A tleap script that builds the chain and sets N, CA, C and O, in Angstrom:
source leaprc.protein.ff14SB
mol = sequence {
  NMET ASP VAL CYS ILE LYS ASN ILE ASN ASP
  GLU SER TRP ARG PHE PHE LYS ALA GLU SER
  ALA ARG ASN GLY ILE LYS MET GLY GLN LEU
  PHE ASP SER LEU VAL LYS GLU HIE ILE ARG
  ASN LYS LYS THR LYS ILE GLY ASN ALA ARG
  GLU ILE LEU PHE GLY LYS LYS THR LEU LYS
  GLY VAL LEU THR ARG LYS GLU PHE LYS ASP
  THR ARG LYS GLU PHE ARG LYS ASP PHE GLU
  SER PHE CASN
}
set mol.1.N position { 89.517 121.426 52.909 }
set mol.1.CA position { 88.237 122.500 53.812 }
set mol.1.C position { 89.336 123.488 54.775 }
set mol.1.O position { 90.368 122.979 55.212 }
set mol.2.N position { 88.991 124.943 55.048 }
set mol.2.CA position { 89.823 125.454 55.854 }
set mol.2.C position { 88.697 125.932 57.193 }
set mol.2.O position { 87.550 126.352 57.040 }
set mol.3.N position { 89.385 125.732 58.427 }
set mol.3.CA position { 88.989 125.968 59.272 }
set mol.3.C position { 89.224 126.959 59.845 }
set mol.3.O position { 89.798 127.721 59.066 }
set mol.4.N position { 89.041 127.594 61.248 }
set mol.4.CA position { 89.318 128.463 62.288 }
set mol.4.C position { 88.578 127.754 63.627 }
set mol.4.O position { 87.466 127.226 63.624 }
set mol.5.N position { 89.348 127.864 64.587 }
set mol.5.CA position { 89.381 127.381 65.934 }
set mol.5.C position { 89.670 128.064 66.425 }
set mol.5.O position { 90.772 128.522 66.123 }
set mol.6.N position { 88.953 128.646 67.511 }
set mol.6.CA position { 89.474 129.906 68.663 }
set mol.6.C position { 89.609 129.740 69.588 }
set mol.6.O position { 88.786 128.860 69.840 }
set mol.7.N position { 90.257 130.019 70.677 }
set mol.7.CA position { 90.709 130.087 71.712 }
set mol.7.C position { 91.265 128.676 72.187 }
set mol.7.O position { 90.879 127.887 73.049 }
set mol.8.N position { 92.211 128.668 71.385 }
set mol.8.CA position { 93.449 127.418 71.564 }
set mol.8.C position { 94.892 128.228 72.199 }
set mol.8.O position { 95.574 129.119 71.694 }
set mol.9.N position { 95.012 127.549 73.433 }
set mol.9.CA position { 96.037 127.665 74.131 }
set mol.9.C position { 97.345 127.790 73.275 }
set mol.9.O position { 97.612 126.822 72.564 }
set mol.10.N position { 98.230 128.917 73.259 }
set mol.10.CA position { 99.570 128.678 72.289 }
set mol.10.C position { 100.486 127.463 72.793 }
set mol.10.O position { 101.260 127.098 71.908 }
set mol.11.N position { 100.566 126.928 73.684 }
set mol.11.CA position { 101.089 126.342 74.276 }
set mol.11.C position { 100.899 124.867 73.293 }
set mol.11.O position { 101.694 124.375 72.492 }
set mol.12.N position { 99.499 124.395 73.716 }
set mol.12.CA position { 98.899 123.239 73.496 }
set mol.12.C position { 98.802 123.442 71.853 }
set mol.12.O position { 98.820 122.458 71.114 }
set mol.13.N position { 98.709 124.633 71.398 }
set mol.13.CA position { 98.855 124.588 69.707 }
set mol.13.C position { 100.316 124.288 69.000 }
set mol.13.O position { 100.402 123.553 68.017 }
set mol.14.N position { 101.368 124.885 69.559 }
set mol.14.CA position { 102.452 124.301 69.166 }
set mol.14.C position { 102.898 123.015 69.742 }
set mol.14.O position { 103.780 122.479 69.072 }
set mol.15.N position { 102.494 122.312 70.902 }
set mol.15.CA position { 102.658 121.089 70.664 }
set mol.15.C position { 102.056 120.431 69.913 }
set mol.15.O position { 102.593 119.485 69.338 }
set mol.16.N position { 100.708 120.781 69.711 }
set mol.16.CA position { 99.922 119.869 68.760 }
set mol.16.C position { 100.702 119.899 67.288 }
set mol.16.O position { 100.657 118.725 66.922 }
set mol.17.N position { 101.103 120.345 66.697 }
set mol.17.CA position { 101.922 120.939 65.582 }
set mol.17.C position { 103.292 119.969 65.803 }
set mol.17.O position { 103.453 119.005 65.055 }
set mol.18.N position { 103.981 120.186 66.556 }
set mol.18.CA position { 105.118 119.538 67.008 }
set mol.18.C position { 104.981 118.157 66.581 }
set mol.18.O position { 105.735 117.621 65.768 }
set mol.19.N position { 103.573 117.355 67.400 }
set mol.19.CA position { 103.762 116.041 67.468 }
set mol.19.C position { 103.221 115.458 66.190 }
set mol.19.O position { 103.265 114.260 65.912 }
set mol.20.N position { 102.451 116.877 65.064 }
set mol.20.CA position { 102.191 116.344 63.576 }
set mol.20.C position { 103.357 116.161 63.069 }
set mol.20.O position { 103.557 115.187 62.344 }
set mol.21.N position { 104.383 117.099 63.368 }
set mol.21.CA position { 105.793 116.781 62.523 }
set mol.21.C position { 106.525 115.651 63.094 }
set mol.21.O position { 106.848 114.792 62.275 }
set mol.22.N position { 106.907 115.426 64.482 }
set mol.22.CA position { 107.158 114.191 64.574 }
set mol.22.C position { 106.935 113.246 64.279 }
set mol.22.O position { 107.796 112.394 64.060 }
set mol.23.N position { 105.346 113.013 64.140 }
set mol.23.CA position { 104.688 111.517 63.381 }
set mol.23.C position { 104.774 111.736 62.120 }
set mol.23.O position { 104.292 110.978 61.278 }
set mol.24.N position { 105.337 112.696 61.887 }
set mol.24.CA position { 105.172 112.569 60.230 }
set mol.24.C position { 104.228 112.450 59.119 }
set mol.24.O position { 104.393 111.853 58.055 }
set mol.25.N position { 102.844 113.350 59.680 }
set mol.25.CA position { 101.445 113.521 59.267 }
set mol.25.C position { 101.259 114.748 59.115 }
set mol.25.O position { 101.965 115.687 59.482 }
set mol.26.N position { 100.393 114.743 58.621 }
set mol.26.CA position { 99.359 115.971 58.810 }
set mol.26.C position { 98.898 116.470 59.454 }
set mol.26.O position { 97.993 115.712 59.802 }
set mol.27.N position { 98.769 117.745 60.231 }
set mol.27.CA position { 97.433 118.184 61.019 }
set mol.27.C position { 96.316 118.273 61.138 }
set mol.27.O position { 95.741 118.805 62.088 }
set mol.28.N position { 95.699 117.642 59.963 }
set mol.28.CA position { 94.822 117.387 59.528 }
set mol.28.C position { 94.248 115.744 60.026 }
set mol.28.O position { 93.164 115.465 60.537 }
set mol.29.N position { 95.106 115.053 59.762 }
set mol.29.CA position { 95.112 113.322 59.919 }
set mol.29.C position { 95.171 113.322 61.355 }
set mol.29.O position { 94.386 112.624 61.996 }
set mol.30.N position { 96.233 114.211 62.048 }
set mol.30.CA position { 96.341 113.890 63.638 }
set mol.30.C position { 95.271 114.272 63.965 }
set mol.30.O position { 94.655 113.400 64.578 }
set mol.31.N position { 94.530 115.553 63.796 }
set mol.31.CA position { 93.208 115.790 64.348 }
set mol.31.C position { 92.130 114.611 64.142 }
set mol.31.O position { 91.365 114.324 65.062 }
set mol.32.N position { 92.092 113.951 62.931 }
set mol.32.CA position { 91.217 113.245 63.040 }
set mol.32.C position { 91.320 111.861 63.551 }
set mol.32.O position { 90.301 111.213 63.784 }
set mol.33.N position { 92.413 111.417 63.720 }
set mol.33.CA position { 92.969 110.368 64.607 }
set mol.33.C position { 92.231 110.251 66.430 }
set mol.33.O position { 91.632 109.392 67.078 }
set mol.34.N position { 92.792 111.864 66.697 }
set mol.34.CA position { 92.901 112.405 67.780 }
set mol.34.C position { 91.091 111.874 68.240 }
set mol.34.O position { 90.755 111.153 69.179 }
set mol.35.N position { 90.159 112.576 67.141 }
set mol.35.CA position { 88.675 112.496 67.456 }
set mol.35.C position { 88.599 111.079 67.475 }
set mol.35.O position { 88.338 110.525 68.543 }
set mol.36.N position { 88.808 110.348 66.345 }
set mol.36.CA position { 88.124 108.782 66.526 }
set mol.36.C position { 88.692 108.486 67.863 }
set mol.36.O position { 87.767 108.411 68.672 }
set mol.37.N position { 90.013 108.260 68.493 }
set mol.37.CA position { 90.255 107.961 69.584 }
set mol.37.C position { 89.324 108.327 70.987 }
set mol.37.O position { 89.199 107.694 72.035 }
set mol.38.N position { 88.806 109.461 70.594 }
set mol.38.CA position { 88.061 110.217 71.945 }
set mol.38.C position { 86.822 109.559 71.732 }
set mol.38.O position { 86.423 108.808 72.623 }
set mol.39.N position { 86.049 109.734 70.559 }
set mol.39.CA position { 84.840 108.768 70.635 }
set mol.39.C position { 85.112 107.563 70.779 }
set mol.39.O position { 84.044 106.966 70.917 }
set mol.40.N position { 86.458 106.469 70.849 }
set mol.40.CA position { 86.313 104.979 71.093 }
set mol.40.C position { 86.429 104.850 72.554 }
set mol.40.O position { 86.003 103.992 73.327 }
set mol.41.N position { 87.050 105.823 72.717 }
set mol.41.CA position { 86.892 105.844 74.528 }
set mol.41.C position { 85.752 106.278 75.184 }
set mol.41.O position { 85.431 105.742 76.245 }
set mol.42.N position { 85.021 107.278 74.647 }
set mol.42.CA position { 83.937 107.353 74.907 }
set mol.42.C position { 82.957 106.073 74.981 }
set mol.42.O position { 82.524 105.702 76.073 }
set mol.43.N position { 82.682 105.529 73.995 }
set mol.43.CA position { 81.907 104.095 73.811 }
set mol.43.C position { 82.415 103.542 74.975 }
set mol.43.O position { 81.633 103.305 75.896 }
set mol.44.N position { 83.965 103.219 75.121 }
set mol.44.CA position { 84.278 102.007 75.814 }
set mol.44.C position { 84.416 102.580 77.395 }
set mol.44.O position { 84.655 101.905 78.397 }
set mol.45.N position { 84.200 103.982 77.313 }
set mol.45.CA position { 84.426 104.791 78.835 }
set mol.45.C position { 85.334 104.231 79.487 }
set mol.45.O position { 85.250 103.798 80.636 }
set mol.46.N position { 86.707 104.206 78.420 }
set mol.46.CA position { 88.114 104.146 79.026 }
set mol.46.C position { 88.251 105.553 79.356 }
set mol.46.O position { 87.983 106.433 78.539 }
set mol.47.N position { 88.642 105.774 80.477 }
set mol.47.CA position { 89.581 107.101 81.268 }
set mol.47.C position { 88.230 108.308 81.403 }
set mol.47.O position { 88.572 109.490 81.417 }
set mol.48.N position { 87.202 108.082 81.468 }
set mol.48.CA position { 85.578 108.887 81.839 }
set mol.48.C position { 85.468 108.765 83.440 }
set mol.48.O position { 84.769 108.086 84.192 }
set mol.49.N position { 86.608 109.858 83.645 }
set mol.49.CA position { 86.446 110.135 85.202 }
set mol.49.C position { 84.853 110.195 85.906 }
set mol.49.O position { 84.602 109.775 87.036 }
set mol.50.N position { 84.139 110.636 85.239 }
set mol.50.CA position { 82.795 111.004 86.021 }
set mol.50.C position { 81.821 109.439 85.666 }
set mol.50.O position { 80.824 109.095 86.301 }
set mol.51.N position { 82.205 108.972 84.946 }
set mol.51.CA position { 81.627 107.416 85.021 }
set mol.51.C position { 81.671 106.301 86.105 }
set mol.51.O position { 80.793 105.608 86.619 }
set mol.52.N position { 83.199 106.395 86.281 }
set mol.52.CA position { 83.809 105.793 87.327 }
set mol.52.C position { 83.485 106.536 88.938 }
set mol.52.O position { 83.008 105.800 89.803 }
set mol.53.N position { 83.694 107.607 89.180 }
set mol.53.CA position { 82.726 108.724 90.386 }
set mol.53.C position { 81.635 108.092 90.578 }
set mol.53.O position { 81.432 107.201 91.402 }
set mol.54.N position { 80.475 108.817 89.361 }
set mol.54.CA position { 79.259 108.676 89.981 }
set mol.54.C position { 78.497 107.689 88.767 }
set mol.54.O position { 77.488 108.051 88.161 }
set mol.55.N position { 79.013 106.722 88.608 }
set mol.55.CA position { 78.352 105.491 87.593 }
set mol.55.C position { 77.860 104.211 88.763 }
set mol.55.O position { 78.045 103.848 89.924 }
set mol.56.N position { 77.112 103.863 87.516 }
set mol.56.CA position { 76.735 102.395 88.613 }
set mol.56.C position { 77.684 101.434 89.644 }
set mol.56.O position { 78.201 100.443 89.129 }
set mol.57.N position { 77.826 101.588 90.483 }
set mol.57.CA position { 78.656 100.849 91.575 }
set mol.57.C position { 78.057 99.168 91.339 }
set mol.57.O position { 76.966 98.642 91.562 }
set mol.58.N position { 79.298 98.684 90.807 }
set mol.58.CA position { 79.358 97.323 90.289 }
set mol.58.C position { 79.183 96.369 91.575 }
set mol.58.O position { 78.669 95.251 91.533 }
set mol.59.N position { 79.570 96.841 92.441 }
set mol.59.CA position { 79.925 95.644 93.894 }
set mol.59.C position { 78.717 96.321 94.949 }
set mol.59.O position { 78.584 96.001 96.130 }
set mol.60.N position { 77.854 97.366 94.187 }
set mol.60.CA position { 77.056 97.342 95.550 }
set mol.60.C position { 75.809 96.796 95.224 }
set mol.60.O position { 75.259 96.871 94.125 }
set mol.61.N position { 75.402 96.260 96.200 }
set mol.61.CA position { 74.443 94.893 96.777 }
set mol.61.C position { 74.835 93.606 96.936 }
set mol.61.O position { 74.238 92.614 97.356 }
set mol.62.N position { 76.188 93.823 96.438 }
set mol.62.CA position { 76.624 92.068 96.492 }
set mol.62.C position { 76.944 91.415 97.681 }
set mol.62.O position { 77.025 90.201 97.870 }
set mol.63.N position { 77.159 92.545 98.648 }
set mol.63.CA position { 77.355 92.095 100.134 }
set mol.63.C position { 76.499 92.934 101.082 }
set mol.63.O position { 76.377 94.145 100.898 }
set mol.64.N position { 75.863 92.252 102.168 }
set mol.64.CA position { 75.077 93.199 102.815 }
set mol.64.C position { 75.778 94.030 103.858 }
set mol.64.O position { 77.002 93.925 103.777 }
set mol.65.N position { 75.345 94.832 104.822 }
set mol.65.CA position { 75.935 95.586 105.452 }
set mol.65.C position { 77.050 95.142 106.317 }
set mol.65.O position { 78.212 95.450 106.582 }
set mol.66.N position { 75.756 93.898 106.767 }
set mol.66.CA position { 76.624 92.845 108.065 }
set mol.66.C position { 77.572 92.066 107.506 }
set mol.66.O position { 78.624 91.865 108.113 }
set mol.67.N position { 77.359 91.575 106.398 }
set mol.67.CA position { 78.249 90.743 105.781 }
set mol.67.C position { 79.408 91.415 105.239 }
set mol.67.O position { 80.229 90.636 104.755 }
set mol.68.N position { 79.715 92.671 105.181 }
set mol.68.CA position { 80.400 93.196 105.016 }
set mol.68.C position { 81.387 93.464 106.149 }
set mol.68.O position { 82.611 93.389 106.037 }
set mol.69.N position { 80.652 93.815 107.353 }
set mol.69.CA position { 81.299 94.248 108.506 }
set mol.69.C position { 82.024 92.670 109.472 }
set mol.69.O position { 82.945 92.716 110.289 }
set mol.70.N position { 81.264 91.426 109.038 }
set mol.70.CA position { 82.029 90.378 109.349 }
set mol.70.C position { 82.988 90.271 108.779 }
set mol.70.O position { 83.957 89.880 109.430 }
set mol.71.N position { 83.182 90.576 107.249 }
set mol.71.CA position { 84.447 89.997 106.353 }
set mol.71.C position { 85.327 90.774 106.854 }
set mol.71.O position { 86.414 90.269 107.134 }
set mol.72.N position { 85.130 92.084 107.085 }
set mol.72.CA position { 86.279 92.867 107.389 }
set mol.72.C position { 86.687 93.129 108.800 }
set mol.72.O position { 87.604 93.906 109.066 }
set mol.73.N position { 86.042 92.514 109.655 }
set mol.73.CA position { 86.465 92.112 111.184 }
set mol.73.C position { 87.000 90.589 110.950 }
set mol.73.O position { 87.520 90.098 111.952 }
set mol.74.N position { 86.963 89.885 109.961 }
set mol.74.CA position { 87.555 88.564 110.122 }
set mol.74.C position { 88.987 88.731 109.237 }
set mol.74.O position { 90.000 88.137 109.606 }
set mol.75.N position { 88.981 89.579 108.053 }
set mol.75.CA position { 90.435 90.087 107.612 }
set mol.75.C position { 90.917 90.771 108.714 }
set mol.75.O position { 91.556 89.853 109.228 }
set mol.76.N position { 91.092 91.828 109.534 }
set mol.76.CA position { 91.554 92.079 110.755 }
set mol.76.C position { 92.056 91.243 111.132 }
set mol.76.O position { 93.238 91.044 110.852 }
set mol.77.N position { 91.198 90.251 112.085 }
set mol.77.CA position { 92.231 89.352 112.837 }
set mol.77.C position { 93.010 88.333 112.409 }
set mol.77.O position { 93.500 87.517 113.189 }
set mol.78.N position { 93.210 88.299 110.921 }
set mol.78.CA position { 93.538 87.570 109.863 }
set mol.78.C position { 95.074 88.681 109.748 }
set mol.78.O position { 96.135 88.149 110.076 }
set mol.79.N position { 95.093 89.505 109.493 }
set mol.79.CA position { 95.876 90.578 109.602 }
set mol.79.C position { 96.885 90.707 110.656 }
set mol.79.O position { 98.103 90.623 110.500 }
set mol.80.N position { 96.252 90.917 111.737 }
set mol.80.CA position { 96.907 90.962 113.164 }
set mol.80.C position { 97.852 89.552 113.404 }
set mol.80.O position { 99.029 89.666 113.746 }
set mol.81.N position { 97.476 88.756 113.276 }
set mol.81.CA position { 97.929 87.454 113.644 }
set mol.81.C position { 99.340 87.427 112.857 }
set mol.81.O position { 100.116 86.578 113.295 }
set mol.82.N position { 99.712 88.035 112.006 }
set mol.82.CA position { 100.938 88.224 111.041 }
set mol.82.C position { 101.902 89.005 111.980 }
set mol.82.O position { 103.112 88.779 112.018 }
set mol.83.N position { 101.230 89.998 112.777 }
set mol.83.CA position { 102.294 90.542 113.713 }
set mol.83.C position { 102.627 90.364 114.676 }
set mol.83.O position { 103.557 91.025 115.139 }
savepdb mol mol.pdb
quit
């Protein structure tokens, strides 16, 4: 199937062609592998910066504010004792 992709950076296109040649595969196969990897990463949320920054906070609600402050004070006392 012939496809036309518009607005591709010339440097990126040369890199894509070079990677295809370096790995000894056709550009279509390289494109398919990139799409599959992107889908896999999206499902597992690997490398998804927005999810890391704005997603559900796993530690939120584990400690109350007072418990956190007490733990922080205790840690600082232990740290200062080393100096």
